[in-house]
C-alpha positions as CSV (number, residue, x, y, z in Angstrom):
1,M,122.6,76.0,169.5
2,T,126.1,77.5,168.9
3,I,126.0,80.5,166.6
4,D,129.0,81.1,164.2
5,K,129.8,84.7,165.0
6,T,131.6,85.0,161.6
7,A,128.7,83.9,159.5
8,I,126.3,86.2,157.8
9,R,122.8,85.5,158.9
10,N,119.7,86.3,157.0
11,A,117.4,88.6,158.9
12,A,114.1,90.4,158.6
13,T,113.0,93.7,160.0
14,V,109.5,95.3,160.2
15,I,108.7,99.0,159.9
16,V,105.2,99.6,161.1
17,L,103.9,102.9,159.8
18,R,101.0,104.5,161.7
19,D,98.7,107.3,160.5
20,R,100.7,107.5,157.2
21,M,98.3,109.9,155.5
22,G,98.2,112.2,158.6
23,D,101.0,112.6,161.1
24,P,103.0,109.4,160.5
25,S,104.8,107.6,163.2
26,I,106.9,104.4,163.3
27,L,107.3,101.8,166.0
28,M,110.8,101.5,167.6
29,G,112.4,100.2,170.7
30,Q,115.8,100.3,172.4
31,R,118.3,97.5,172.5
32,G,119.9,96.6,175.8
33,A,123.2,98.0,177.0
34,K,124.7,94.5,177.0
35,A,123.5,93.5,173.6
36,A,126.2,92.1,171.4
37,F,124.8,93.8,168.3
38,M,124.0,97.6,168.3
39,P,123.8,98.1,172.1
40,N,121.6,101.0,173.3
41,K,120.5,101.8,169.8
42,F,116.8,102.5,168.9
43,V,115.8,100.0,166.2
44,F,112.8,98.5,164.4
45,P,111.6,95.1,165.5
46,G,113.5,92.3,163.8
47,G,116.0,89.6,164.0
48,A,117.6,86.5,162.3
49,V,115.7,83.9,160.4
50,D,115.3,80.6,162.3
51,A,115.3,77.2,160.8
52,D,111.6,76.6,161.7
53,D,110.5,79.8,159.9
54,A,110.6,78.0,156.6
55,T,108.1,75.4,157.9
56,V,105.3,77.8,159.0
57,T,102.3,78.1,156.7
58,L,101.2,81.6,155.9
59,A,97.6,82.5,155.5
60,S,98.6,84.7,152.6
61,P,101.9,85.0,150.8
62,L,104.0,88.0,149.8
63,N,102.9,89.7,146.7
64,D,104.7,88.5,143.5
65,L,106.8,91.6,143.0
66,C,108.3,91.5,146.5
67,H,108.8,87.8,146.1
68,R,110.8,88.3,143.0
69,R,112.9,91.2,144.4
70,L,113.8,89.1,147.4
71,A,115.3,86.6,145.0
72,D,117.6,89.1,143.4
73,D,121.2,88.4,144.4
74,A,120.0,85.7,146.8
75,P,119.1,82.0,146.8
76,D,115.6,81.4,145.6
77,G,113.3,79.8,148.2
78,L,114.4,82.1,151.0
79,Q,111.4,84.5,150.6
80,H,108.9,82.5,152.6
81,A,111.3,82.2,155.6
82,L,112.1,85.9,155.5
83,A,108.4,86.9,155.5
84,T,107.6,84.5,158.3
85,A,110.6,85.6,160.4
86,A,109.5,89.2,160.1
87,I,106.0,88.4,161.4
88,R,107.5,86.2,164.3
89,E,110.0,88.9,165.3
90,L,107.3,91.6,165.3
91,W,105.2,89.4,167.6
92,E,108.1,88.4,169.9
93,E,109.5,91.9,170.3
94,T,106.3,94.0,170.4
95,G,103.4,91.6,171.0
96,L,101.7,92.9,167.8
97,I,99.8,90.5,165.5
98,L,100.3,90.6,161.8
99,G,97.9,88.0,160.6
100,V,94.3,87.0,160.0
101,P,91.9,85.2,162.3
102,G,92.0,81.4,161.9
103,A,93.1,78.1,163.4
104,W,96.4,76.5,162.6
105,D,96.5,73.3,160.4
106,N,99.2,71.7,162.6
107,D,100.8,72.2,166.0
108,P,102.9,75.4,166.1
109,T,106.5,75.2,167.1
110,L,107.5,76.6,170.4
111,D,108.4,80.1,169.0
112,W,104.9,80.3,167.5
113,Q,102.7,78.9,170.3
114,G,102.0,82.3,171.8
115,F,101.0,83.8,168.4
116,A,98.8,80.8,167.6
117,A,97.1,81.1,170.9
118,T,95.7,84.5,169.9
119,G,93.6,82.8,167.3
120,H,95.5,84.2,164.3
121,R,97.5,82.8,161.4
122,P,100.5,84.8,160.1
123,A,99.8,86.7,156.8
124,A,102.5,88.2,154.6
125,A,100.2,90.0,152.0
126,P,100.3,93.4,153.8
127,M,104.2,93.4,153.8
128,Q,106.1,95.4,151.3
129,F,109.9,94.7,150.8
130,V,111.5,98.2,150.8
131,F,115.2,97.9,151.8
132,R,118.1,95.5,152.1
133,A,121.4,96.0,154.0
134,L,124.4,93.8,154.6
135,T,126.3,94.5,157.9
136,P,129.9,95.7,157.1
137,P,132.8,93.3,157.8
138,G,134.5,93.5,161.2
139,R,131.3,93.8,163.3
140,T,130.5,91.4,166.2
141,R,127.5,90.1,164.2
142,R,126.8,90.3,160.5
143,F,123.3,90.2,159.0
144,D,121.9,90.3,155.5
145,A,118.7,92.2,156.6
146,R,115.6,92.7,154.6
147,F,113.3,95.5,155.7
148,F,109.5,95.2,155.3
149,L,107.1,98.1,155.5
150,V,103.7,97.4,157.0
151,D,100.7,99.8,157.4
152,A,99.5,99.8,161.0
153,G,96.0,99.1,159.7
154,A,97.1,95.5,158.9
155,I,97.9,94.8,162.6
156,Q,95.1,92.8,164.3
157,S,95.9,93.8,167.9
158,D,95.8,97.0,169.9
159,L,98.6,99.2,168.6
160,D,99.4,100.5,172.0
161,D,99.3,97.2,173.9
162,F,102.9,95.8,174.3
163,T,102.1,93.5,177.2
164,H,102.9,90.4,175.2
165,A,106.3,91.7,174.1
166,S,109.6,90.0,175.2
167,D,112.2,92.0,177.0
168,E,114.6,92.2,174.0
169,L,113.5,95.8,173.3
170,S,112.8,98.4,175.9
171,H,111.0,101.7,175.7
172,L,108.8,100.5,172.9
173,Q,107.0,103.5,171.5
174,W,105.5,105.2,168.4
175,I,107.9,107.9,167.3
176,K,106.8,110.6,164.9
177,L,108.7,110.1,161.6
178,G,110.0,113.6,161.7
179,D,111.4,113.2,165.3
180,A,113.1,109.8,164.8
181,R,116.6,111.2,164.1
182,K,116.6,112.8,167.6
183,F,117.1,109.2,169.0
184,D,120.3,107.2,169.1
185,L,120.0,105.3,165.8
186,P,122.3,103.0,163.9
187,F,123.6,104.5,160.6
188,I,121.7,102.1,158.5
189,T,118.4,102.9,160.3
190,E,118.9,106.6,159.4
191,V,119.4,105.6,155.7
192,V,116.2,103.5,155.8
193,L,114.2,106.3,157.5
194,A,115.2,108.6,154.7
195,E,113.9,106.1,152.2
196,I,110.6,105.7,154.1
197,A,110.1,109.4,154.5
198,G,110.2,109.8,150.8
199,R,107.4,107.4,150.1
200,V,105.1,107.7,153.1
201,T,102.0,108.5,151.0
202,E,103.0,105.9,148.3
203,T,101.1,102.7,148.9
204,S,102.2,100.9,145.8
205,A,105.5,99.0,145.7
206,P,108.6,101.2,145.0
207,E,110.1,101.1,141.5
208,S,113.1,99.4,142.9
209,V,114.5,98.4,146.3
210,P,117.8,99.8,147.6
211,Y,120.4,97.3,148.6
212,F,123.3,98.6,150.8
213,R,125.9,95.9,150.3
214,N,129.0,96.0,152.4
215,N,131.7,93.3,151.8
216,D,135.4,93.0,151.9
217,E,135.8,94.5,148.5
218,A,133.6,97.6,148.7
219,S,130.5,99.2,150.0
220,L,127.9,99.4,147.2
221,F,124.5,101.0,147.0
222,L,122.6,98.8,144.5
223,R,119.0,98.5,143.3
224,L,116.9,95.4,143.2
225,Y,114.3,95.3,140.5
226,G,113.0,91.8,140.7
227,R,114.1,89.2,138.1
228,E,111.5,87.2,136.3
229,M,111.1,83.8,137.8
230,P,111.1,80.7,135.6
231,D,107.8,78.9,135.2
């Protein structure tokens, strides 16, 4: 498949927060030196939405508030694919399972066969939509990325076992939240970290979701509140 390098692709990123009420840490890995997007940077697991993501059945959906906020300033109907992409990317890049035990109702696509073989179905209920950012113009790749916060307690696999991870991220590790800025991070990751640090002990959804929108006209820091959906 040929990717249009000028197109803005929808993307999903997962921030897994461990020991949030004690000494919180987050899961990050380093992108390769030859990566076209953010080479050498330490990032959260995540990536672009694939066409097949919309066809995957979730064992549990996103909560209603996150669903509505994802629809703000975006086409409705994308929420499911974003949630599914986040779970798939977490599995592919770290080997961690966000789901519930259960058999699939149909044959999984190639990207999901490894996940299904673990005996789990993807579940979005533990995910909390907390940030959105649009890559500025002029970059080699542009993504409209949605960041989801997940408590590590929702992960169904060993939190320290990355043996099923792909090689897209190296040096996968749990990094103390207070030490994260010592690593080579993208600017937007630092912004997201500041947002997460301010709400570590808050388990309910935030009052609004920050949206850092960069386009040809301006860079705007907006807030998504979640419009009411028609019946």
